[in-house]
Each structure stands twice: as structure tokens, then as C-alpha cells.
C-alpha positions in Angstrom: -32.0 -10.2 2.4 -31.0 -11.3 -1.1 -27.5 -11.5 -2.3 -26.1 -10.5 -5.7 -23.2 -11.6 -7.9 -21.0 -8.9 -9.4 -20.2 -9.9 -13.0 -16.6 -9.7 -14.3 -17.4 -6.4 -16.2 -18.9 -5.0 -13.0 -15.8 -5.9 -11.0 -13.6 -4.1 -13.5 -15.9 -1.0 -13.6 -16.1 -0.9 -9.8 -12.4 -0.9 -9.3 -12.0 1.9 -11.9 -14.6 3.9 -10.0 -12.8 3.4 -6.7 -9.5 4.4 -8.2 -11.0 7.7 -9.3 -12.5 8.3 -5.9 -9.3 7.8 -4.0 -7.5 10.8 -5.4 -3.8 11.1 -4.6 -2.5 8.2 -2.5 0.7 8.0 -0.5 2.5 4.9 0.8 4.5 4.9 4.0 6.6 2.2 5.7 6.7 0.8 9.2 9.7 0.3 11.4 8.0 -2.2 13.8 5.9 -5.3 13.3 2.1 -4.9 13.3 -1.1 -6.8 12.7 -3.4 -5.1 10.2 -7.0 -5.0 11.4 -10.2 -3.7 9.8 -10.7 -1.2 12.7 -7.2 0.4 12.3 -6.7 4.1 11.8 -3.8 6.2 10.7 -2.6 6.9 14.3 -1.5 3.3 14.7 0.8 3.5 11.7 2.1 7.0 12.4 3.3 5.7 15.8 5.5 3.1 14.0 6.3 5.0 10.8 9.9 4.8 9.5 12.2 7.7 10.2 15.6 6.7 8.8 17.6 9.4 6.9 15.9 10.1 3.5 12.5 8.6 4.5 9.4 10.2 3.1 6.0 8.9 2.1 5.8 8.2 -1.6 3.1 9.1 -4.1 1.4 6.1 -5.8 1.3 7.1 -9.4 0.2 5.9 -12.8 -2.4 3.2 -11.9 -3.0 0.9 -14.8 -6.5 0.0 -16.0 -7.8 -2.9 -14.0 -7.6 -6.4 -15.5 -9.3 -9.6 -14.7 -6.7 -12.1 -13.2 -9.4 -14.8 -12.6 -13.2 -14.9 -12.6 -14.5 -12.2 -10.3 -11.1 -10.8 -9.4 -9.7 -7.5 -10.8 -6.3 -6.0 -10.2 -4.8 -2.6 -10.9 -1.1 -1.9 -10.5 0.8 1.4 -10.0 4.4 2.3 -10.6 7.0 0.6 -8.4 7.6 2.7 -5.3 11.2 3.0 -3.9 12.2 3.9 -0.4 16.0 4.6 -0.1 18.1 5.4 2.9 20.4 8.4 2.3 22.6 8.6 5.3 24.0 6.9 8.4 22.6 6.6 11.9 20.9 3.8 13.8 19.9 0.8 11.8 16.2 0.4 11.0 14.1 -2.3 9.3 10.9 -2.1 7.3 8.2 -4.5 8.4 5.4 -3.4 6.0 3.5 -0.6 4.3 0.4 1.5 4.7 -1.5 3.7 2.2 -3.3 6.9 3.0 -5.6 9.2 1.0 -4.9 12.9 0.6 -7.3 13.6 3.5 -5.4 11.2 5.8 -7.8 8.3 5.6 -6.0 4.9 6.1 -6.9 2.9 3.0 -4.9 -0.3 3.7 -1.9 -1.7 5.5 0.1 -4.8 4.7 2.8 -6.6 6.7 5.6 -7.7 4.4 5.6 -11.5 4.3 9.3 -11.4 3.5 10.2 -8.8 6.1 11.7 -7.3 8.0 13.8 -5.6 5.3 17.0 -4.0 6.7 17.7 -0.3 6.0 21.1 0.0 7.6 23.4 1.8 5.2 23.1 4.8 2.9 21.8 3.4 -0.4 19.7 0.6 1.2 16.6 0.2 -1.0 13.1 -1.2 -0.3 10.9 -1.4 -3.4 7.1 -2.2 -3.6 4.8 -2.8 -6.5 1.5 -1.3 -5.3 -1.6 -3.4 -6.3 -5.3 -3.2 -5.5 -7.2 -6.4 -5.9 -11.0 -6.3 -5.9 -12.8 -9.6 -5.3 -16.4 -10.3 -6.1 -18.1 -10.8 -2.8 
């Protein structure tokens, strides 16, 4: 089996193609710690999905054209996503995020390296800058 090298222009093109294939993406947050694994499915994250007052999955909108950040690595950013608590009730923390496609396919999950983030009072805010990074294999 021979291997190949994806050139920088190819990395940019491939990330652009992938962005178009995903369709509408939604980001959710998790109220418990987790370890993301390649074999994960959405059920794992639904079981620990946040449910504080005002919580809802957020659309990932306005993906920028991918740019090379280093040789063989392209990145595309979306608009900042904000999750805001709107009422009282039991305190909850955010440990990380997950992203799903419109058909419910889990695309990725990430544990927040700075978490957990407390969502205890009305007005508590958790903001995320969504980014997809494609590395040349």
C-alpha cells in the first residue's frame, strides 16, 4: 500500500468540501465529565447533556473559508456560540461540548481543558469559538 501527501491547496479544498457536506450543525454542552473516544455516538452525550434553565443546542453559523495556519493544517472558524442560563434552580457546570449534524450524527466532542465552567445564576455565560482543523495525514 502506498501513501500520499495532501498538498496545502488540497487540505484547504478538502476542508471546504467537508464543510459543505455537513449541512446544519448544532453544538450542545455536557454537565458531566467525559472522555471523547473515536467510537462514541450521540447517546453518550445525550445522557450527560446540560439541562439548566435556558439551555438549548446552538446552531453553528457563518463558517469562514479555511486558511492555512501551518504547512498541511487548515482551520475554519464559525461565529462564537453563547450558552446562557436564564433562571434559578440547581447549580450546574459545563465540562465540554459536542457537535451533531442535522441527521443526529455525532461529528465531534471536546472536553474543555479549562472546565468545568459554572452555570449557577441567571445570566451565567459559556462562550465557545467553534473551529475545525484538518491536518494532512
